[in-house]
N, C-alpha and C positions, 0 to 999 in steps of 0.2 A: 458518457465518461470522457468528457472533454480533456481532463487532465492527461490521459494517455496520449491523445492526439496532439496536444499542444507541446509536448516534450518528446521529440522523436528518439532521443537517446534512451529514455526510459522504456519506450515502446519496443525498441530493439533488444534491450537487455532483458526485459521481462518476457518477451515472446508474446505478441498481441493475442494469441489464443490461449494464454495461461489460464489454468483452472481457478486461480485466485480472484479473477475479475468479479465473479458473483459475490464473493465475500466483501470485496472493496465497495461494490455498489450498495450492498446492504449496509455496510458501515457508514457510507456517505449519508444515507438517508436516516438511519437510526441515531447516529451520533451528530448529525447535522454538521458534517465536516465541510469546510470551505475548500476551494480549489487549492489554496496554499497549504492547508492542513493535509489534504490528500497527497500533495506532492511531498511533504515532509515525511508522511508515513511510508510512501514509496521509496524515498531515499534511505530511510532507516531499514526498510525491508531489504534493499540492495546491500546495505552494509552487513546485515545479518547473513545474507546469502554469501557474501564475500568471506565472512569469518568461517563459514563451514565449507568454503571452496566449491560453491555451487555455481553453475553457469547461469541459471535462471532463478528468478524469484518464484517460490512455491507458496502454496496455501499456508503452510506452517510458518514460513518467514513473515508473511503478512500478518498472520494471527499474532505472532510474537510482537511485532512492531505495534500493533493496535493495543496490546496490553500495556505498553509504556505510555499511552496517552493519559493525560491527567484526568482524574475522575471529576465529574461535575457535582457540586454540592447542591442538591435539590432540597429546598426547604418547604 
């Protein structure tokens, strides 16, 4: 999960031992997210956490941010 290590500010805000990391790792593999996409999801998660006045990003914040990702059209 290089995305967490490459951006120290996100690591501090999310708390490196956050319970959401397993969900993020699964999403990275299943949705084939790039590092840039992961960073965007984490930034959106931080915004959602701020809106509910939460100190840290939780599993629920990340799940909500992932819901806003555009759906792939598989043919």
